[in-house]
CHARMM internal coordinates of N, CA and C (Angstrom, degrees):
IC EDIT
DIST 1 N 1 CA 1.4252
DIST 1 CA 1 C 1.5296
ANGL 1 N 1 CA 1 C 110.58
DIST 1 C 2 N 1.2303
ANGL 1 CA 1 C 2 N 116.32
DIHE 1 N 1 CA 1 C 2 N 44.30
DIST 2 N 2 CA 1.4608
ANGL 1 C 2 N 2 CA 119.06
DIHE 1 CA 1 C 2 N 2 CA -178.67
DIST 2 CA 2 C 1.5255
ANGL 2 N 2 CA 2 C 111.02
DIHE 1 C 2 N 2 CA 2 C -89.58
DIST 2 C 3 N 1.3191
ANGL 2 CA 2 C 3 N 114.90
DIHE 2 N 2 CA 2 C 3 N 141.19
DIST 3 N 3 CA 1.4627
ANGL 2 C 3 N 3 CA 122.00
DIHE 2 CA 2 C 3 N 3 CA 176.37
DIST 3 CA 3 C 1.5413
ANGL 3 N 3 CA 3 C 112.73
DIHE 2 C 3 N 3 CA 3 C 59.13
DIST 3 C 4 N 1.3014
ANGL 3 CA 3 C 4 N 116.55
DIHE 3 N 3 CA 3 C 4 N 38.63
DIST 4 N 4 CA 1.4373
ANGL 3 C 4 N 4 CA 120.93
DIHE 3 CA 3 C 4 N 4 CA 175.42
DIST 4 CA 4 C 1.5459
ANGL 4 N 4 CA 4 C 108.51
DIHE 3 C 4 N 4 CA 4 C -107.37
DIST 4 C 5 N 1.2910
ANGL 4 CA 4 C 5 N 116.39
DIHE 4 N 4 CA 4 C 5 N 129.54
DIST 5 N 5 CA 1.4912
ANGL 4 C 5 N 5 CA 117.93
DIHE 4 CA 4 C 5 N 5 CA -179.84
DIST 5 CA 5 C 1.5240
ANGL 5 N 5 CA 5 C 109.25
DIHE 4 C 5 N 5 CA 5 C -67.78
DIST 5 C 6 N 1.3025
ANGL 5 CA 5 C 6 N 113.01
DIHE 5 N 5 CA 5 C 6 N 155.90
DIST 6 N 6 CA 1.4912
ANGL 5 C 6 N 6 CA 119.06
DIHE 5 CA 5 C 6 N 6 CA -176.93
DIST 6 CA 6 C 1.5146
ANGL 6 N 6 CA 6 C 113.93
DIHE 5 C 6 N 6 CA 6 C -61.01
DIST 6 C 7 N 1.3431
ANGL 6 CA 6 C 7 N 115.93
DIHE 6 N 6 CA 6 C 7 N -29.38
DIST 7 N 7 CA 1.4588
ANGL 6 C 7 N 7 CA 119.84
DIHE 6 CA 6 C 7 N 7 CA -179.49
DIST 7 CA 7 C 1.5396
ANGL 7 N 7 CA 7 C 110.73
DIHE 6 C 7 N 7 CA 7 C -71.14
DIST 7 C 8 N 1.3296
ANGL 7 CA 7 C 8 N 118.25
DIHE 7 N 7 CA 7 C 8 N -20.74
DIST 8 N 8 CA 1.4606
ANGL 7 C 8 N 8 CA 122.20
DIHE 7 CA 7 C 8 N 8 CA -174.44
DIST 8 CA 8 C 1.5228
ANGL 8 N 8 CA 8 C 113.63
DIHE 7 C 8 N 8 CA 8 C -102.28
DIST 8 C 9 N 1.3341
ANGL 8 CA 8 C 9 N 117.67
DIHE 8 N 8 CA 8 C 9 N 9.09
DIST 9 N 9 CA 1.4340
ANGL 8 C 9 N 9 CA 121.06
DIHE 8 CA 8 C 9 N 9 CA 179.48
DIST 9 CA 9 C 1.5484
ANGL 9 N 9 CA 9 C 110.14
DIHE 8 C 9 N 9 CA 9 C -72.13
DIST 9 C 10 N 1.2944
ANGL 9 CA 9 C 10 N 118.94
DIHE 9 N 9 CA 9 C 10 N 148.07
DIST 10 N 10 CA 1.4753
ANGL 9 C 10 N 10 CA 120.61
DIHE 9 CA 9 C 10 N 10 CA 175.00
DIST 10 CA 10 C 1.5004
ANGL 10 N 10 CA 10 C 111.18
DIHE 9 C 10 N 10 CA 10 C -66.28
DIST 10 C 11 N 1.2946
ANGL 10 CA 10 C 11 N 116.54
DIHE 10 N 10 CA 10 C 11 N 155.24
DIST 11 N 11 CA 1.4344
ANGL 10 C 11 N 11 CA 119.33
DIHE 10 CA 10 C 11 N 11 CA 178.76
DIST 11 CA 11 C 1.5589
ANGL 11 N 11 CA 11 C 110.24
DIHE 10 C 11 N 11 CA 11 C -140.45
DIST 11 C 12 N 1.3007
ANGL 11 CA 11 C 12 N 114.94
DIHE 11 N 11 CA 11 C 12 N 163.11
DIST 12 N 12 CA 1.4736
ANGL 11 C 12 N 12 CA 122.07
DIHE 11 CA 11 C 12 N 12 CA 177.71
DIST 12 CA 12 C 1.5177
ANGL 12 N 12 CA 12 C 108.47
DIHE 11 C 12 N 12 CA 12 C -141.11
DIST 12 C 13 N 1.3087
ANGL 12 CA 12 C 13 N 117.20
DIHE 12 N 12 CA 12 C 13 N 174.81
DIST 13 N 13 CA 1.4490
ANGL 12 C 13 N 13 CA 124.60
DIHE 12 CA 12 C 13 N 13 CA 175.41
DIST 13 CA 13 C 1.4935
ANGL 13 N 13 CA 13 C 109.73
DIHE 12 C 13 N 13 CA 13 C -111.37
DIST 13 C 14 N 1.3139
ANGL 13 CA 13 C 14 N 116.10
DIHE 13 N 13 CA 13 C 14 N 128.50
DIST 14 N 14 CA 1.4713
ANGL 13 C 14 N 14 CA 121.37
DIHE 13 CA 13 C 14 N 14 CA 179.30
DIST 14 CA 14 C 1.4973
ANGL 14 N 14 CA 14 C 111.20
DIHE 13 C 14 N 14 CA 14 C -64.43
DIST 14 C 15 N 1.3333
ANGL 14 CA 14 C 15 N 118.62
DIHE 14 N 14 CA 14 C 15 N 133.66
DIST 15 N 15 CA 1.4731
ANGL 14 C 15 N 15 CA 121.85
DIHE 14 CA 14 C 15 N 15 CA -178.04
DIST 15 CA 15 C 1.5157
ANGL 15 N 15 CA 15 C 112.72
DIHE 14 C 15 N 15 CA 15 C -75.64
DIST 15 C 16 N 1.3275
ANGL 15 CA 15 C 16 N 117.93
DIHE 15 N 15 CA 15 C 16 N -14.38
DIST 16 N 16 CA 1.4710
ANGL 15 C 16 N 16 CA 121.25
DIHE 15 CA 15 C 16 N 16 CA 177.55
DIST 16 CA 16 C 1.5322
ANGL 16 N 16 CA 16 C 112.43
DIHE 15 C 16 N 16 CA 16 C -92.14
DIST 16 C 17 N 1.3084
ANGL 16 CA 16 C 17 N 117.05
DIHE 16 N 16 CA 16 C 17 N -54.67
DIST 17 N 17 CA 1.4592
ANGL 16 C 17 N 17 CA 118.34
DIHE 16 CA 16 C 17 N 17 CA -173.59
DIST 17 CA 17 C 1.5171
ANGL 17 N 17 CA 17 C 112.42
DIHE 16 C 17 N 17 CA 17 C -102.08
DIST 17 C 18 N 1.3232
ANGL 17 CA 17 C 18 N 117.57
DIHE 17 N 17 CA 17 C 18 N -4.18
DIST 18 N 18 CA 1.4825
ANGL 17 C 18 N 18 CA 123.52
DIHE 17 CA 17 C 18 N 18 CA 179.72
DIST 18 CA 18 C 1.5075
ANGL 18 N 18 CA 18 C 114.78
DIHE 17 C 18 N 18 CA 18 C 62.35
DIST 18 C 19 N 1.3100
ANGL 18 CA 18 C 19 N 119.28
DIHE 18 N 18 CA 18 C 19 N 22.21
DIST 19 N 19 CA 1.4462
ANGL 18 C 19 N 19 CA 122.91
DIHE 18 CA 18 C 19 N 19 CA 179.19
DIST 19 CA 19 C 1.5280
ANGL 19 N 19 CA 19 C 109.03
DIHE 18 C 19 N 19 CA 19 C -97.32
DIST 19 C 20 N 1.3089
ANGL 19 CA 19 C 20 N 118.95
DIHE 19 N 19 CA 19 C 20 N 147.63
DIST 20 N 20 CA 1.4488
ANGL 19 C 20 N 20 CA 120.87
DIHE 19 CA 19 C 20 N 20 CA 175.86
DIST 20 CA 20 C 1.5131
ANGL 20 N 20 CA 20 C 112.51
DIHE 19 C 20 N 20 CA 20 C -73.96
DIST 20 C 21 N 1.3219
ANGL 20 CA 20 C 21 N 116.36
DIHE 20 N 20 CA 20 C 21 N 144.97
DIST 21 N 21 CA 1.4617
ANGL 20 C 21 N 21 CA 120.19
DIHE 20 CA 20 C 21 N 21 CA 175.64
DIST 21 CA 21 C 1.4969
ANGL 21 N 21 CA 21 C 107.24
DIHE 20 C 21 N 21 CA 21 C -140.06
DIST 21 C 22 N 1.3103
ANGL 21 CA 21 C 22 N 118.21
DIHE 21 N 21 CA 21 C 22 N 154.77
DIST 22 N 22 CA 1.4466
ANGL 21 C 22 N 22 CA 125.42
DIHE 21 CA 21 C 22 N 22 CA -173.44
DIST 22 CA 22 C 1.5257
ANGL 22 N 22 CA 22 C 110.50
DIHE 21 C 22 N 22 CA 22 C -105.12
DIST 22 C 23 N 1.3217
ANGL 22 CA 22 C 23 N 113.61
DIHE 22 N 22 CA 22 C 23 N 160.87
DIST 23 N 23 CA 1.4700
ANGL 22 C 23 N 23 CA 123.22
DIHE 22 CA 22 C 23 N 23 CA 178.26
DIST 23 CA 23 C 1.5537
ANGL 23 N 23 CA 23 C 109.79
DIHE 22 C 23 N 23 CA 23 C -58.26
DIST 23 C 24 N 1.2967
ANGL 23 CA 23 C 24 N 115.36
DIHE 23 N 23 CA 23 C 24 N 140.11
DIST 24 N 24 CA 1.4674
ANGL 23 C 24 N 24 CA 122.19
DIHE 23 CA 23 C 24 N 24 CA 175.47
DIST 24 CA 24 C 1.5296
ANGL 24 N 24 CA 24 C 109.67
DIHE 23 C 24 N 24 CA 24 C -123.18
DIST 24 C 25 N 1.2676
ANGL 24 CA 24 C 25 N 116.27
DIHE 24 N 24 CA 24 C 25 N 151.86
DIST 25 N 25 CA 1.4740
ANGL 24 C 25 N 25 CA 121.24
DIHE 24 CA 24 C 25 N 25 CA -179.83
DIST 25 CA 25 C 1.5196
ANGL 25 N 25 CA 25 C 111.59
DIHE 24 C 25 N 25 CA 25 C -58.71
DIST 25 C 26 N 1.2979
ANGL 25 CA 25 C 26 N 118.89
DIHE 25 N 25 CA 25 C 26 N -38.19
DIST 26 N 26 CA 1.4425
ANGL 25 C 26 N 26 CA 119.97
DIHE 25 CA 25 C 26 N 26 CA -179.71
DIST 26 CA 26 C 1.5417
ANGL 26 N 26 CA 26 C 114.90
DIHE 25 C 26 N 26 CA 26 C -67.25
DIST 26 C 27 N 1.3320
ANGL 26 CA 26 C 27 N 115.68
DIHE 26 N 26 CA 26 C 27 N -16.52
DIST 27 N 27 CA 1.4535
ANGL 26 C 27 N 27 CA 121.43
DIHE 26 CA 26 C 27 N 27 CA 177.26
DIST 27 CA 27 C 1.5232
ANGL 27 N 27 CA 27 C 112.74
DIHE 26 C 27 N 27 CA 27 C -97.46
DIST 27 C 28 N 1.3076
ANGL 27 CA 27 C 28 N 117.11
DIHE 27 N 27 CA 27 C 28 N 10.60
DIST 28 N 28 CA 1.4456
ANGL 27 C 28 N 28 CA 121.59
DIHE 27 CA 27 C 28 N 28 CA -172.42
DIST 28 CA 28 C 1.5576
ANGL 28 N 28 CA 28 C 114.09
DIHE 27 C 28 N 28 CA 28 C -55.00
DIST 28 C 29 N 1.3245
ANGL 28 CA 28 C 29 N 115.74
DIHE 28 N 28 CA 28 C 29 N -45.67
DIST 29 N 29 CA 1.4541
ANGL 28 C 29 N 29 CA 120.31
DIHE 28 CA 28 C 29 N 29 CA -177.15
DIST 29 CA 29 C 1.5390
ANGL 29 N 29 CA 29 C 114.47
DIHE 28 C 29 N 29 CA 29 C -80.26
DIST 29 C 30 N 1.3125
ANGL 29 CA 29 C 30 N 116.18
DIHE 29 N 29 CA 29 C 30 N -16.77
DIST 30 N 30 CA 1.4633
ANGL 29 C 30 N 30 CA 119.78
DIHE 29 CA 29 C 30 N 30 CA -171.35
DIST 30 CA 30 C 1.5316
ANGL 30 N 30 CA 30 C 112.53
DIHE 29 C 30 N 30 CA 30 C -127.71
DIST 30 C 31 N 1.3010
ANGL 30 CA 30 C 31 N 118.63
DIHE 30 N 30 CA 30 C 31 N 23.97
DIST 31 N 31 CA 1.4541
ANGL 30 C 31 N 31 CA 120.81
DIHE 30 CA 30 C 31 N 31 CA -174.33
DIST 31 CA 31 C 1.5057
ANGL 31 N 31 CA 31 C 114.53
DIHE 30 C 31 N 31 CA 31 C -56.56
DIST 31 C 32 N 1.3143
ANGL 31 CA 31 C 32 N 118.57
DIHE 31 N 31 CA 31 C 32 N -35.70
DIST 32 N 32 CA 1.4758
ANGL 31 C 32 N 32 CA 121.56
DIHE 31 CA 31 C 32 N 32 CA -178.66
DIST 32 CA 32 C 1.5175
ANGL 32 N 32 CA 32 C 112.09
DIHE 31 C 32 N 32 CA 32 C -63.63
DIST 32 C 33 N 1.3257
ANGL 32 CA 32 C 33 N 117.49
DIHE 32 N 32 CA 32 C 33 N -27.86
DIST 33 N 33 CA 1.4584
ANGL 32 C 33 N 33 CA 121.88
DIHE 32 CA 32 C 33 N 33 CA -177.67
DIST 33 CA 33 C 1.5378
ANGL 33 N 33 CA 33 C 115.18
DIHE 32 C 33 N 33 CA 33 C -96.02
DIST 33 C 34 N 1.3494
ANGL 33 CA 33 C 34 N 116.37
DIHE 33 N 33 CA 33 C 34 N -3.99
DIST 34 N 34 CA 1.4687
ANGL 33 C 34 N 34 CA 119.15
DIHE 33 CA 33 C 34 N 34 CA -178.67
DIST 34 CA 34 C 1.5519
ANGL 34 N 34 CA 34 C 109.42
DIHE 33 C 34 N 34 CA 34 C -74.47
DIST 34 C 35 N 1.3198
ANGL 34 CA 34 C 35 N 116.31
DIHE 34 N 34 CA 34 C 35 N 127.23
DIST 35 N 35 CA 1.4454
ANGL 34 C 35 N 35 CA 121.40
DIHE 34 CA 34 C 35 N 35 CA -178.52
DIST 35 CA 35 C 1.5292
ANGL 35 N 35 CA 35 C 113.05
DIHE 34 C 35 N 35 CA 35 C -119.34
DIST 35 C 36 N 1.3029
ANGL 35 CA 35 C 36 N 116.07
DIHE 35 N 35 CA 35 C 36 N -23.95
DIST 36 N 36 CA 1.4817
ANGL 35 C 36 N 36 CA 121.68
DIHE 35 CA 35 C 36 N 36 CA -171.16
DIST 36 CA 36 C 1.5256
ANGL 36 N 36 CA 36 C 110.78
DIHE 35 C 36 N 36 CA 36 C -115.62
DIST 36 C 37 N 1.3287
ANGL 36 CA 36 C 37 N 115.98
DIHE 36 N 36 CA 36 C 37 N 144.94
DIST 37 N 37 CA 1.4717
ANGL 36 C 37 N 37 CA 119.34
DIHE 36 CA 36 C 37 N 37 CA -179.33
DIST 37 CA 37 C 1.5216
ANGL 37 N 37 CA 37 C 112.94
DIHE 36 C 37 N 37 CA 37 C -79.51
DIST 37 C 38 N 1.3462
ANGL 37 CA 37 C 38 N 116.55
DIHE 37 N 37 CA 37 C 38 N -19.86
DIST 38 N 38 CA 1.4645
ANGL 37 C 38 N 38 CA 119.31
DIHE 37 CA 37 C 38 N 38 CA -177.48
DIST 38 CA 38 C 1.5485
ANGL 38 N 38 CA 38 C 109.58
DIHE 37 C 38 N 38 CA 38 C -152.18
DIST 38 C 39 N 1.2934
ANGL 38 CA 38 C 39 N 113.55
DIHE 38 N 38 CA 38 C 39 N 169.90
DIST 39 N 39 CA 1.4662
ANGL 38 C 39 N 39 CA 119.72
DIHE 38 CA 38 C 39 N 39 CA 175.73
DIST 39 CA 39 C 1.5094
ANGL 39 N 39 CA 39 C 110.16
DIHE 38 C 39 N 39 CA 39 C -66.49
DIST 39 C 40 N 1.3136
ANGL 39 CA 39 C 40 N 116.71
DIHE 39 N 39 CA 39 C 40 N -36.79
DIST 40 N 40 CA 1.4885
ANGL 39 C 40 N 40 CA 120.41
DIHE 39 CA 39 C 40 N 40 CA 178.60
DIST 40 CA 40 C 1.5002
ANGL 40 N 40 CA 40 C 111.32
DIHE 39 C 40 N 40 CA 40 C -61.25
DIST 40 C 41 N 1.2903
ANGL 40 CA 40 C 41 N 118.20
DIHE 40 N 40 CA 40 C 41 N -45.02
DIST 41 N 41 CA 1.4766
ANGL 40 C 41 N 41 CA 121.56
DIHE 40 CA 40 C 41 N 41 CA 177.55
DIST 41 CA 41 C 1.5466
ANGL 41 N 41 CA 41 C 111.77
DIHE 40 C 41 N 41 CA 41 C -62.59
DIST 41 C 42 N 1.3148
ANGL 41 CA 41 C 42 N 114.70
DIHE 41 N 41 CA 41 C 42 N -37.76
DIST 42 N 42 CA 1.4531
ANGL 41 C 42 N 42 CA 118.45
DIHE 41 CA 41 C 42 N 42 CA 179.50
DIST 42 CA 42 C 1.5440
ANGL 42 N 42 CA 42 C 111.72
DIHE 41 C 42 N 42 CA 42 C -65.23
DIST 42 C 43 N 1.3344
ANGL 42 CA 42 C 43 N 116.10
DIHE 42 N 42 CA 42 C 43 N -41.03
DIST 43 N 43 CA 1.4837
ANGL 42 C 43 N 43 CA 121.96
DIHE 42 CA 42 C 43 N 43 CA -178.85
DIST 43 CA 43 C 1.5256
ANGL 43 N 43 CA 43 C 110.69
DIHE 42 C 43 N 43 CA 43 C -71.71
DIST 43 C 44 N 1.3253
ANGL 43 CA 43 C 44 N 118.05
DIHE 43 N 43 CA 43 C 44 N -35.22
DIST 44 N 44 CA 1.4433
ANGL 43 C 44 N 44 CA 120.55
DIHE 43 CA 43 C 44 N 44 CA -174.06
DIST 44 CA 44 C 1.5209
ANGL 44 N 44 CA 44 C 113.24
DIHE 43 C 44 N 44 CA 44 C -104.74
DIST 44 C 45 N 1.3449
ANGL 44 CA 44 C 45 N 115.64
DIHE 44 N 44 CA 44 C 45 N 27.16
DIST 45 N 45 CA 1.4395
ANGL 44 C 45 N 45 CA 120.16
DIHE 44 CA 44 C 45 N 45 CA -178.15
DIST 45 CA 45 C 1.5103
ANGL 45 N 45 CA 45 C 113.78
DIHE 44 C 45 N 45 CA 45 C -59.64
DIST 45 C 46 N 1.3278
ANGL 45 CA 45 C 46 N 114.31
DIHE 45 N 45 CA 45 C 46 N 120.99
DIST 46 N 46 CA 1.4468
ANGL 45 C 46 N 46 CA 121.22
DIHE 45 CA 45 C 46 N 46 CA 174.85
DIST 46 CA 46 C 1.5348
ANGL 46 N 46 CA 46 C 105.40
DIHE 45 C 46 N 46 CA 46 C -134.65
DIST 46 C 47 N 1.2995
ANGL 46 CA 46 C 47 N 117.03
DIHE 46 N 46 CA 46 C 47 N -166.26
DIST 47 N 47 CA 1.4535
ANGL 46 C 47 N 47 CA 119.82
DIHE 46 CA 46 C 47 N 47 CA 174.55
DIST 47 CA 47 C 1.5261
ANGL 47 N 47 CA 47 C 111.13
DIHE 46 C 47 N 47 CA 47 C -66.75
DIST 47 C 48 N 1.3421
ANGL 47 CA 47 C 48 N 119.04
DIHE 47 N 47 CA 47 C 48 N 144.91
DIST 48 N 48 CA 1.4392
ANGL 47 C 48 N 48 CA 119.97
DIHE 47 CA 47 C 48 N 48 CA 179.45
DIST 48 CA 48 C 1.5251
ANGL 48 N 48 CA 48 C 112.59
DIHE 47 C 48 N 48 CA 48 C -62.71
DIST 48 C 49 N 1.3300
ANGL 48 CA 48 C 49 N 114.66
DIHE 48 N 48 CA 48 C 49 N 149.52
DIST 49 N 49 CA 1.4444
ANGL 48 C 49 N 49 CA 120.03
DIHE 48 CA 48 C 49 N 49 CA 179.33
DIST 49 CA 49 C 1.5329
ANGL 49 N 49 CA 49 C 110.79
DIHE 48 C 49 N 49 CA 49 C -74.52
DIST 49 C 50 N 1.3097
ANGL 49 CA 49 C 50 N 117.72
DIHE 49 N 49 CA 49 C 50 N 139.47
DIST 50 N 50 CA 1.4878
ANGL 49 C 50 N 50 CA 119.51
DIHE 49 CA 49 C 50 N 50 CA -177.12
DIST 50 CA 50 C 1.5370
ANGL 50 N 50 CA 50 C 113.03
DIHE 49 C 50 N 50 CA 50 C -69.33
END
COOR INIT
IC SEED 1 N 1 CA 1 C
IC BUILD
């Protein structure tokens, strides 16, 4: 993901809060398995809000 503008980064939707989040450098090797936008969402994972 070198030399990619911030607008062109891949994004996903958090399974806990249903908010979109963008790719981060620390997730580079494991992007396919990332499900949560933050540590807080990962710890408090429940069913998504309607």
